VOGU-609988 format. One line per 5 residues: their letters; for each residue z, x, y of C-alpha. Coordinates in nm, 4 decimals, padded with zeros to 6 digits, m for minus. Each point is the difference from the previous one (the first is absolute). Last residue first. Layout:
BEGIN
A	Z:X:Y ~ ...
This chain:
BEGIN
GGARL	02.2843:00.5823:m01.3681 ~ m00.3060:m00.2009:00.0969 ~ 00.1801:m00.1718:00.2860 ~ 00.0470:00.3287:00.1876 ~ m00.3625:00.0915:m00.0633
VDAVI	m00.1099:m00.3272:00.1616 ~ 00.2236:00.0496:00.3027 ~ m00.1187:00.3593:00.0418 ~ m00.3635:m00.1077:m00.0194 ~ 00.0427:m00.2526:00.2806
PGAAD	00.2060:00.2419:00.2118 ~ m00.2817:00.2560:m00.0232 ~ m00.2847:m00.2403:00.0746 ~ 00.1450:m00.0822:00.3421 ~ 00.1037:00.3062:00.2016
GGHGG	m00.0020:00.2662:m00.2701 ~ m00.3766:00.0095:m00.0293 ~ m00.0550:00.0266:00.3738 ~ m00.1289:m00.3041:00.1903 ~ 00.0012:m00.3504:m00.1486
EETMA	m00.3492:m00.0839:00.1200 ~ m00.0675:m00.1626:m00.3374 ~ 00.2926:00.0545:m00.2336 ~ m00.0644:00.1715:m00.3331 ~ 00.2268:00.0400:m00.3004
AAAID	00.0254:00.2080:m00.3159 ~ 00.2414:m00.0129:m00.2911 ~ 00.0936:00.2053:m00.3033 ~ 00.2712:m00.0912:m00.2506 ~ 00.1363:00.2058:m00.2881
NRFGT	00.2557:00.2109:00.1930 ~ m00.0635:m00.0659:00.3685 ~ m00.3520:00.0430:00.1266 ~ m00.1812:00.0004:00.3315 ~ m00.2956:m00.1141:00.2031
FWSDS	m00.0211:m00.0656:00.3725 ~ m00.2732:m00.1124:00.2361 ~ 00.0158:m00.1270:00.3613 ~ m00.3317:m00.0946:00.1582 ~ m00.0548:00.1733:00.3336
RANGD	00.0703:m00.1635:00.3336 ~ m00.2289:m00.1289:00.2768 ~ m00.2650:m00.1102:m00.2472 ~ m00.3685:00.0147:00.0938 ~ m00.0955:00.2595:m00.2581
VEASG	00.2684:00.0373:m00.2664 ~ 00.2288:00.3027:m00.0165 ~ 00.1897:00.0389:m00.3245 ~ 00.3655:00.0972:m00.0213 ~ 00.1501:00.1469:m00.3121
TKAGI	00.3295:00.0846:m00.1633 ~ 00.0597:00.1499:m00.3435 ~ 00.2972:m00.0613:m00.2286 ~ 00.2423:00.1285:m00.2611 ~ 00.3177:m00.1169:m00.1717
DGGLG	00.1930:00.0780:m00.3205 ~ 00.3173:m00.2037:00.0318 ~ 00.1641:m00.1205:00.3162 ~ m00.1504:m00.1657:00.3058 ~ 00.2148:00.0311:00.3130
SMAAA	m00.2708:00.1476:00.2199 ~ m00.3511:m00.0707:m00.1274 ~ m00.1290:m00.1273:00.3365 ~ 00.1570:00.2834:00.1974 ~ m00.1093:00.2696:m00.2451
ATGST	m00.3675:m00.0962:m00.0194 ~ m00.1265:00.2558:00.2541 ~ 00.1713:00.2896:m00.1764 ~ 00.3408:00.1051:m00.1281 ~ 00.1045:m00.2430:m00.2741
ATLRM	m00.3061:m00.2146:m00.0624 ~ m00.2499:00.2749:00.0892 ~ 00.1848:00.2473:m00.2222 ~ m00.0166:m00.2430:m00.2931 ~ m00.3711:m00.0537:00.0657
MRKLQ	m00.0543:00.3760:m00.0152 ~ 00.1931:00.0213:m00.3284 ~ m00.2053:m00.2832:m00.1505 ~ m00.3256:00.1587:00.1081 ~ 00.1047:00.3356:m00.1469
DATSR	00.0984:m00.1493:m00.3371 ~ m00.3202:m00.2049:m00.0139 ~ m00.2119:00.3094:00.0621 ~ 00.1858:00.2035:m00.2662 ~ m00.0344:m00.2785:m00.2554
PLGKA	m00.3757:m00.0205:00.0494 ~ m00.0924:m00.3345:00.1544 ~ m00.1492:m00.3192:m00.1400 ~ m00.3105:m00.0072:m00.2133 ~ m00.0969:m00.3583:00.0895
TALTR	00.0029:m00.3404:m00.1701 ~ m00.0836:m00.3542:00.1041 ~ 00.1512:m00.2917:m00.1925 ~ m00.2134:m00.1871:m00.2513 ~ 00.0177:m00.3788:m00.0061
GDLEP	00.1060:m00.1734:m00.3197 ~ 00.1058:m00.3247:00.1664 ~ 00.3731:m00.0245:m00.0615 ~ 00.0360:00.3515:m00.1422 ~ m00.0989:00.1401:00.3393
SVLYP	00.3526:m00.0871:00.1162 ~ 00.0023:m00.1729:00.3373 ~ 00.0742:00.1596:00.3361 ~ m00.1628:00.3420:m00.0534 ~ 00.0080:00.3505:00.1453
QRFEG	m00.2175:00.2617:m00.1749 ~ 00.2137:00.2735:m00.1503 ~ m00.1025:00.3408:00.1253 ~ 00.2370:00.2619:m00.1409 ~ 00.1495:00.2981:00.1865
TVATA	00.3244:m00.1960:00.0246 ~ 00.0889:00.0489:00.3685 ~ m00.3527:00.0266:00.1367 ~ m00.1398:m00.2787:m00.2169 ~ 00.2666:m00.2456:00.1176
TVSAM	m00.0557:00.1090:00.3607 ~ m00.3743:m00.0589:m00.0296 ~ 00.0683:m00.3387:m00.1641 ~ 00.2154:m00.1066:00.2947 ~ m00.2832:00.1238:00.2229
NLPNM	m00.2625:m00.2111:m00.1748 ~ 00.2117:m00.3172:00.0004 ~ 00.0868:00.0573:00.3675 ~ m00.3694:00.0010:00.0983 ~ m00.2586:00.2766:00.0301
QVQGQ	m00.3190:00.1012:00.1796 ~ m00.1233:00.3531:00.0796 ~ m00.3017:00.0042:00.2333 ~ 00.1558:00.1967:00.2846 ~ 00.3808:00.0049:m00.0122
GIAGA	00.2448:00.0879:m00.2747 ~ 00.0756:00.3629:00.0935 ~ m00.2565:00.1539:m00.2358 ~ m00.2446:m00.2752:00.0913 ~ m00.0112:00.1175:00.3609
ARDPG	m00.1098:00.3472:m00.1112 ~ m00.2870:m00.1368:m00.2083 ~ m00.0715:m00.2530:00.2746 ~ m00.0749:00.2852:00.2423 ~ m00.3131:00.1038:m00.1912
AVAPV	m00.0638:m00.0706:m00.3654 ~ 00.1046:m00.2921:m00.2162 ~ 00.0989:m00.0700:m00.3604 ~ 00.1512:m00.3465:00.0112 ~ 00.3693:m00.0752:m00.0578
KGDFS	00.0200:m00.3763:m00.0539 ~ 00.2919:m00.1917:m00.1448 ~ 00.0604:m00.2221:m00.3008 ~ m00.0557:m00.3390:00.1596 ~ 00.1611:m00.2976:m00.1714
VIGTQ	m00.0905:m00.3433:m00.1321 ~ 00.2535:m00.1209:m00.2546 ~ 00.1198:00.1222:m00.3403 ~ 00.0187:00.3665:00.1009 ~ m00.3306:00.1067:m00.1554
WDDRG	m00.0876:00.3174:00.1911 ~ m00.3614:00.1150:m00.0432 ~ m00.1424:00.0373:00.3509 ~ m00.0226:00.3805:m00.0276 ~ 00.1810:00.0903:00.3224
LGFRE	00.3356:00.1072:m00.1377 ~ 00.1155:00.1093:m00.3463 ~ 00.2446:00.2590:00.1417 ~ m00.1215:00.3161:m00.1789 ~ m00.3705:m00.0609:m00.0591
EAERT	m00.0786:m00.2341:00.2887 ~ 00.2232:00.1300:00.2773 ~ m00.0442:00.3666:m00.0906 ~ m00.3758:m00.0431:m00.0376 ~ m00.0253:m00.1644:00.3420
LSADT	00.2100:00.2726:00.1608 ~ m00.2273:00.2678:m00.1461 ~ m00.3331:m00.1672:00.0922 ~ m00.0639:00.1703:00.3344 ~ 00.0831:00.3316:m00.1659
LPEED	00.3127:00.2048:m00.0768 ~ m00.0371:00.3278:m00.1966 ~ 00.0607:00.1578:00.2460 ~ 00.1937:m00.0832:00.3155 ~ m00.1488:m00.2555:00.2374
ILKIF	00.2826:m00.2483:m00.0561 ~ 00.2766:00.2411:00.0995 ~ m00.0008:m00.0155:00.3817 ~ m00.0194:m00.3807:m00.0031 ~ 00.3178:m00.0189:m00.2095
GTNCS	00.2038:00.2116:00.2394 ~ m00.1540:m00.1800:00.2969 ~ 00.1350:m00.3361:m00.1071 ~ 00.3653:00.1048:m00.0257 ~ 00.1906:m00.2665:m00.1909
RMFTD	00.3375:00.1752:00.0536 ~ 00.0756:m00.0239:m00.3734 ~ m00.3553:00.0979:m00.0939 ~ m00.0297:00.2950:00.2403 ~ 00.3333:00.1390:m00.1166
ALTAS	m00.0874:m00.0496:m00.3675 ~ m00.3396:00.1648:00.0552 ~ 00.1827:00.2967:00.1488 ~ 00.0362:00.0552:00.3732 ~ m00.0270:00.3456:00.1589
MDPKM	m00.2271:m00.1143:00.2846 ~ 00.2423:m00.2714:00.1028 ~ m00.1140:m00.2099:00.2939 ~ 00.2481:m00.2410:00.1619 ~ m00.0588:m00.3713:m00.0432
GTLNK	00.0604:m00.1774:00.3316 ~ m00.2930:m00.2408:m00.0191 ~ m00.1211:m00.0429:m00.3560 ~ m00.2455:00.2666:m00.1050 ~ m00.3486:00.0660:00.1292
FTQSQ	m00.3545:00.0099:m00.1355 ~ m00.3009:00.1405:00.1851 ~ m00.3510:m00.0928:m00.1088 ~ m00.2720:00.2648:00.0363 ~ m00.0467:00.0594:m00.3741
WTATD	00.3736:00.0042:m00.0703 ~ 00.2312:00.1091:00.2770 ~ 00.3754:00.0255:m00.0523 ~ 00.2630:m00.0475:00.2674 ~ 00.3636:00.0908:00.0665
PCPAP	00.0135:00.2313:m00.3021 ~ 00.1715:m00.0789:m00.3342 ~ m00.0508:00.2823:m00.2506 ~ m00.0282:m00.1000:m00.3687 ~ 00.1085:00.3036:m00.2031
GNMSS	00.1263:m00.0371:m00.3577 ~ 00.3396:m00.1371:m00.0967 ~ m00.1308:m00.3379:m00.1160 ~ m00.3254:00.1553:m00.1043 ~ m00.3249:00.1020:00.1635
VGNDI	m00.3751:00.0095:m00.0530 ~ 00.0308:00.0139:m00.3790 ~ m00.2251:m00.3014:m00.0577 ~ 00.2755:m00.2135:m00.1520 ~ 00.2416:00.0926:00.2795
LMAAT	m00.2373:m00.0822:00.2868 ~ m00.1171:m00.3218:m00.1682 ~ 00.3610:m00.1082:m00.0659 ~ 00.0786:00.0606:00.3665 ~ m00.2960:m00.2190:00.0973
IIKMT	00.1160:m00.2766:m00.2344 ~ 00.3522:m00.0030:00.1453 ~ m00.1541:00.0530:00.3456 ~ m00.1398:m00.3537:m00.0231 ~ 00.3427:m00.1270:00.1131
SGPAV	m00.1125:00.1645:00.3247 ~ m00.2087:m00.2927:00.1155 ~ m00.0797:m00.2765:m00.2480 ~ m00.3334:m00.1098:00.1551 ~ m00.0708:m00.3647:m00.0791
RGEFA	m00.1379:m00.2115:m00.2812 ~ 00.2496:m00.2710:m00.0904 ~ m00.0380:m00.1883:m00.3293 ~ 00.3272:00.0516:m00.1843 ~ 00.2629:00.0166:00.2771
ANFGD	m00.2485:m00.1576:00.2407 ~ 00.0370:m00.3316:m00.1826 ~ m00.1378:m00.1961:00.2949 ~ 00.2185:m00.2864:00.1304 ~ m00.1588:00.0273:00.3465
ERNNA	00.3325:00.0247:00.1870 ~ 00.1173:00.2806:m00.2230 ~ 00.3335:00.0741:m00.1620 ~ m00.1061:00.1287:m00.3388 ~ 00.1918:00.0670:m00.3195
VALVE	m00.0719:00.1505:m00.3397 ~ 00.2839:00.0894:m00.2338 ~ 00.0694:00.1625:m00.3375 ~ m00.3565:00.0972:m00.0898 ~ 00.0038:00.1626:m00.3441
GTSPR	m00.1625:00.3435:m00.0155 ~ 00.2237:00.1029:m00.2925 ~ 00.2120:00.3055:00.0884 ~ m00.0848:m00.0247:00.3702 ~ 00.1423:m00.3528:00.0378
VAVVS	m00.1812:m00.1584:00.2934 ~ 00.0933:m00.1368:00.3427 ~ m00.2481:m00.1416:00.2503 ~ 00.0447:m00.0680:00.3725 ~ m00.1842:m00.1766:00.2817
SEDFR	00.0657:m00.0466:00.3714 ~ m00.1770:m00.1951:00.2738 ~ 00.3248:m00.0836:00.1796 ~ 00.3113:00.2023:m00.0804 ~ 00.3400:m00.1299:m00.1145
GVARE	m00.1510:m00.2429:m00.2508 ~ m00.1483:00.2983:m00.1829 ~ 00.3508:00.0979:m00.1117 ~ 00.1227:m00.3477:m00.0912 ~ m00.2957:m00.0638:m00.2291
AAAQV	00.0295:00.3479:m00.1529 ~ 00.3694:m00.0562:m00.0731 ~ m00.0788:m00.3290:m00.1730 ~ m00.2761:00.1702:m00.1991 ~ 00.2378:00.2761:m00.1102
GASIT	00.2462:m00.2584:m00.1300 ~ m00.2655:m00.2190:m00.1619 ~ m00.1530:00.2989:m00.1815 ~ m00.3736:m00.0588:m00.0397 ~ m00.1727:00.1078:m00.3236
TRLKG	m00.1309:m00.3491:m00.0630 ~ 00.0587:m00.2559:m00.2747 ~ m00.2172:m00.3094:00.0186 ~ 00.1315:m00.3318:m00.1297 ~ m00.2552:m00.2804:m00.0002
PRGET	00.0688:m00.2970:00.2239 ~ m00.0228:m00.3448:m00.1576 ~ m00.1766:m00.2721:00.1936 ~ 00.1897:m00.0620:00.3188 ~ m00.1648:m00.3191:00.1136
VPLLP	m00.0552:m00.0368:00.3722 ~ 00.0611:00.3694:00.0711 ~ m00.0208:00.0513:00.3765 ~ m00.1656:00.2615:00.2175 ~ m00.2141:00.2241:m00.2201
TDPAQ	m00.2382:00.2379:00.1836 ~ m00.3449:00.0022:m00.1595 ~ m00.1632:00.3338:m00.0761 ~ m00.2214:00.1416:00.2779 ~ m00.3502:m00.1423:00.0334
TATHR	00.0133:00.0938:00.3707 ~ m00.1513:m00.3181:00.1442 ~ 00.1301:m00.2473:m00.2566 ~ 00.3579:00.1220:m00.0038 ~ 00.1490:m00.2889:m00.1927
IVLEV	00.3595:m00.0757:00.0942 ~ 00.1726:m00.1477:m00.3010 ~ 00.1764:m00.3159:m00.1179 ~ 00.0927:00.0276:m00.3646 ~ m00.0546:m00.1447:m00.3457
GPEGG	00.1283:00.1809:m00.3092 ~ m00.1336:00.2717:m00.2267 ~ 00.1707:00.0942:m00.3295 ~ 00.1738:00.3324:m00.0540 ~ m00.0383:00.2756:m00.2619
AKDGY	m00.0124:00.3070:00.2243 ~ m00.3671:00.0810:m00.0536 ~ m00.1611:m00.2818:00.2026 ~ 00.2156:00.0717:00.3047 ~ m00.0528:00.3739:m00.0369
KERLA	m00.2587:00.0911:00.2625 ~ 00.0402:m00.2779:00.2556 ~ 00.3718:m00.0256:m00.0678 ~ 00.0474:00.3705:00.0570 ~ m00.1942:m00.0211:00.3276
ALVPG	00.2174:m00.2860:00.1190 ~ 00.3149:00.1845:m00.1025 ~ m00.1176:00.3005:00.2017 ~ m00.0937:m00.2124:00.3016 ~ 00.3465:m00.1623:00.0008
LSPYK	00.1986:00.3178:m00.0703 ~ 00.0624:00.0292:00.3742 ~ 00.2210:m00.3066:m00.0142 ~ 00.2410:00.1123:m00.2747 ~ 00.2301:m00.2980:m00.0528
EGTLV	m00.2541:m00.2653:00.0986 ~ m00.2946:00.1873:m00.1459 ~ 00.1699:m00.0036:m00.3369 ~ 00.1095:00.2635:m00.2511 ~ 00.2094:m00.1164:m00.2964
TGDRD	00.2391:00.2635:m00.1352 ~ m00.1000:00.1076:m00.3531 ~ 00.1109:00.3644:00.0120 ~ m00.3378:00.1530:00.0932 ~ m00.0603:m00.2754:00.2522
VAQIQ	m00.1194:m00.3502:m00.0752 ~ m00.3122:m00.1885:00.1047 ~ m00.0025:m00.3661:m00.0935 ~ m00.3695:m00.0642:00.0071 ~ m00.2009:m00.3006:00.1086
PTASE	m00.2823:m00.1073:m00.2229 ~ m00.3596:00.0852:00.0876 ~ m00.2799:m00.2244:00.1290 ~ 00.2600:m00.2342:00.1425 ~ m00.0670:m00.3725:m00.0128
ETVLT	m00.0953:m00.1357:00.3390 ~ 00.1175:m00.0605:00.3559 ~ m00.2201:00.1503:00.2710 ~ 00.0530:00.0993:00.3631 ~ m00.2596:00.1814:00.2136
DGDQL	m00.0528:00.3429:00.1476 ~ m00.2998:00.1260:00.2010 ~ 00.2056:00.0820:00.3087 ~ 00.3670:00.0372:m00.0905 ~ 00.2457:m00.2313:m00.1732
GPHVV	00.3589:00.0962:m00.0758 ~ 00.1406:m00.1904:00.2979 ~ m00.1378:m00.3307:m00.1372 ~ m00.2097:m00.2604:00.1794 ~ 00.0481:00.1646:00.3411
SPRWD	m00.0543:00.3384:m00.1686 ~ m00.3692:m00.0908:m00.0349 ~ m00.0597:00.0399:00.3766 ~ m00.0856:m00.2632:00.2541 ~ 00.1443:m00.0023:00.3511
VLARG	00.0999:m00.3672:m00.0034 ~ m00.1664:m00.1720:00.2932 ~ 00.0887:m00.1187:00.3538 ~ m00.3274:m00.1209:00.1445 ~ m00.1756:00.1773:00.2880
STQGR	m00.3329:m00.0804:m00.1633 ~ m00.1715:00.3324:00.0595 ~ 00.2856:00.2481:m00.0244 ~ 00.2237:m00.1990:m00.2347 ~ 00.3569:00.0565:00.1174
VVTLE	00.2368:00.1382:m00.2609 ~ 00.2590:m00.1363:m00.2426 ~ 00.1664:00.2436:m00.2404 ~ 00.1016:m00.0830:m00.3541 ~ 00.2940:00.0841:m00.2214
SRYTL	00.0956:00.0345:m00.3655 ~ 00.2893:m00.0821:m00.2271 ~ 00.0044:m00.0805:m00.3716 ~ 00.0947:m00.2653:m00.2502 ~ m00.1732:m00.1051:m00.3220
PKAAG	00.1366:m00.2387:m00.2589 ~ m00.1508:00.0193:m00.3511 ~ m00.1999:m00.2551:m00.1965 ~ m00.1617:m00.0148:m00.3440 ~ m00.2129:m00.2966:m00.1065
KYTVE	m00.3295:00.1848:00.0057 ~ 00.0768:00.1876:00.3235 ~ 00.2340:m00.0995:00.2808 ~ 00.1274:00.2294:00.2752 ~ 00.2517:m00.1816:00.2168
AKVTF	00.0661:00.0230:00.3711 ~ 00.2404:00.1268:00.2645 ~ m00.1494:00.1946:00.2878 ~ 00.2254:00.1439:00.2698 ~ m00.1151:00.0620:00.3551
PVTMG	m00.0081:00.2565:00.2786 ~ m00.1839:m00.1037:00.3179 ~ m00.1434:00.2660:00.2289 ~ m00.1240:m00.0919:00.3504 ~ 00.3114:m00.0227:00.2181
SVSVE	00.0440:00.3745:00.0402 ~ 00.3657:m00.0535:m00.0896 ~ m00.1113:m00.1411:m00.3318 ~ m00.0051:m00.3721:m00.0790 ~ 00.2951:m00.1062:m00.2100
GPTIE	m00.0833:m00.0966:m00.3555 ~ m00.2562:m00.2411:m00.1363 ~ 00.0633:m00.1767:m00.3323 ~ m00.3048:m00.0524:m00.2189 ~ 00.0057:m00.2291:m00.3037
VGTIH	m00.2813:00.0267:m00.2540 ~ 00.0150:m00.2325:m00.2975 ~ m00.2860:00.1791:m00.1727 ~ m00.1180:00.3519:m00.0789 ~ m00.2709:00.0126:m00.2660
ADDRF	m00.0960:00.3583:00.0925 ~ m00.3679:m00.0763:m00.0420 ~ m00.0144:m00.3457:00.1594 ~ 00.2688:m00.0162:00.2688 ~ 00.0384:00.3628:00.1081
AALLT	m00.3724:00.0432:m00.0691 ~ m00.0695:m00.2748:00.2557 ~ 00.2270:00.1772:00.2501 ~ m00.1907:00.3241:m00.0568 ~ m00.3448:m00.1529:00.0502
GAAPG	00.1006:m00.2114:00.3009 ~ 00.1622:00.2947:00.1766 ~ m00.3043:00.2208:m00.0450 ~ m00.2411:m00.2653:00.1254 ~ 00.2241:m00.1176:00.2874
NDTYT	00.0717:00.3334:00.1613 ~ 00.1914:m00.0701:00.3238 ~ 00.2308:m00.2458:m00.1730 ~ 00.0815:m00.3678:00.0585 ~ m00.3306:m00.1082:m00.1529
AATAA	00.1038:00.1701:m00.3262 ~ 00.2827:m00.2500:m00.0513 ~ m00.2558:m00.2806:00.0045 ~ m00.2180:00.1584:m00.2680 ~ 00.2951:00.1043:m00.2160
DGKEW	00.1455:m00.3503:m00.0243 ~ 00.2634:00.0726:m00.2658 ~ 00.2366:m00.2417:00.1721 ~ 00.2477:00.2805:00.0755 ~ m00.2819:00.2065:00.1517
AAFFK	m00.1001:m00.2859:00.2303 ~ 00.3574:m00.0411:00.1240 ~ 00.0519:00.3753:00.0385 ~ m00.3079:00.0376:00.2189 ~ 00.0990:m00.2979:00.2138
QATER	00.3536:00.1328:00.0460 ~ m00.1195:00.3538:00.0753 ~ m00.2361:m00.1274:00.2681 ~ 00.2663:m00.2229:00.1562 ~ 00.2680:00.2690:m00.0004
VEDAS	m00.2282:00.2612:00.1558 ~ m00.1343:m00.2464:00.2550 ~ 00.3512:m00.0993:00.1032 ~ 00.1002:00.3650:00.0364 ~ m00.2986:00.0571:00.2236
PPGSK	m00.3072:00.1801:m00.1254 ~ m00.0697:00.3347:00.1695 ~ m00.2619:00.0115:00.2733 ~ m00.3036:m00.2183:00.0387 ~ m00.0819:m00.3686:m00.0110
VSAGA	m00.3624:m00.1046:00.0154 ~ m00.0920:m00.2303:00.2863 ~ m00.1647:m00.3234:m00.0977 ~ m00.3552:m00.0746:00.1190 ~ m00.1238:m00.0630:m00.3486
PGTGG	00.2851:00.0130:m00.2495 ~ 00.1092:00.3512:m00.0997 ~ m00.2297:00.2660:m00.1320 ~ m00.0177:00.1066:m00.3627 ~ 00.2659:m00.1189:m00.2442
DGDLA	00.1813:00.3277:m00.0357 ~ m00.0170:m00.0335:m00.3763 ~ m00.1447:00.3466:m00.0269 ~ m00.3541:00.1201:m00.0630 ~ m00.0336:00.1708:00.3373
SVINY	00.3133:00.1873:m00.0936 ~ 00.3165:m00.0072:00.2055 ~ 00.1416:00.2589:00.2417 ~ 00.3700:m00.0616:00.0458 ~ 00.1540:m00.0241:00.3474
TGYAA	00.3728:m00.0309:m00.0464 ~ 00.0385:00.2889:m00.2376 ~ 00.1222:m00.0478:m00.3539 ~ 00.3381:m00.0700:m00.1488 ~ 00.0160:00.1135:m00.3589
GGVMV	m00.0897:m00.1186:m00.3474 ~ 00.2019:00.0096:m00.3163 ~ 00.3550:m00.0908:m00.0957 ~ 00.0712:00.1934:m00.3156 ~ m00.0304:m00.1804:m00.3267
AFVGG	00.2094:m00.1012:m00.2988 ~ m00.0888:m00.1654:m00.3298 ~ 00.2859:00.0040:m00.2482 ~ m00.0474:00.2478:m00.2780 ~ m00.1941:00.0618:m00.3174
VVAVK	m00.1999:00.2818:00.1472 ~ m00.0927:m00.0146:00.3672 ~ m00.2709:00.2599:m00.0225 ~ m00.2329:00.1282:00.2669 ~ m00.3558:00.0552:m00.1223
VGRGM	m00.0277:m00.1974:m00.3205 ~ m00.2594:m00.0791:m00.2612 ~ m00.3448:m00.1437:00.0581 ~ 00.0277:m00.3755:m00.0559 ~ 00.3719:m00.0496:00.0377
């Protein structure tokens, strides 16, 4: 593994998802493809979709050449000979994959897609390991030659390959790790699938610090993007180093199940009393660790910070006035509440918070002594956000609350505009709100590598007490009550929905606490905070006890 890891398969049996998809009948091919030019002189060029016989014949010839290790010949049966030849040669020479046997499956209903199973052996310096996986190919009609050709894409060779990727077998640059949770339970990508990128990142950073010895493995090398290698198959195990994390296996399992219910969802749980990350889970098609690295508007969950700013600057208090009109205009931009929300001109800040009234917050942000920079200072100095100094143990984004003028100042107060957050940030915000102390979240103890955790002033005791009481009201009588129903103990929450240009529905946000666990979740286009993100957080808090 020459440059670390991107998606980990740690110490387990190699497994893949079937890649590829059926493509349209009339594919446009490159001028540099293996289309073969024009047909024989005077011969008519075939058109239309390939017949079933042509599909089977083309696939059979391609498979036969591939099995023999004849990359050049196999490439002639594709519509991009140069690219196919290069990758198939790397499959043989750089990945050291031999003894290839390919078994075709049933042709798809469309008649052009052929699934298949590859069985082979990876051999390297006397070591050998069997390799089995599934993929598929699609046969299309060459536009100029009329030949039936394999529609070339890297995923034909292996479903994990994308443009610019190749396969390599070599000695790992860093040893594998055996990551364990806070109680010593082994954490693997097989048991906790969404932990895969996190375990990969931990291996990349701590593989040479955990006491292991490197082995030999087959990896995907991301030549074009320079991203860390993706391990596929350990050929020789080496000796994994043991790395203790702050994860709780039970909470992580609940987080995995919870995000699995909603597409494009992420969640993080932390322990407010310590800052330890108890769970991080993502259910995303792109595999991105949005829970730690996302940069999107957090919607009304941001009102926790805005309320703290109002209290700390003496503008209002939990029981102070915060009228909630139908609309509020700030420097020519009009802001509204959720559809159906009734105005309440006698509302307190607690009322406006628990109902998530946008206009109530907008009406207060021009009060003295507030300035364009007040929300930024509150976020940075009290909540430790936006300074780019968190050291969680892996790559993470610690929020952005810029000082802005104009309409974006008002939008920022309700979690829109230029404010950017992720579930890690909002779980930390909740932890700070309920304890009054900012404790930077982390996955691995700083004692392992001597890194310095970020610090911040935290909140005055009176501010923290009021925030916690307002979040309790929101969880029991406000917008979060449905999602938090049935949870015992000391509970509190805040809902949010963030509008994103071009999306039909808003992003669903929710953050909450139960005893000594805080969690936050986001679901892209999930609607209101209680619709998707709320049930995710509730499930995680329930597991946290």
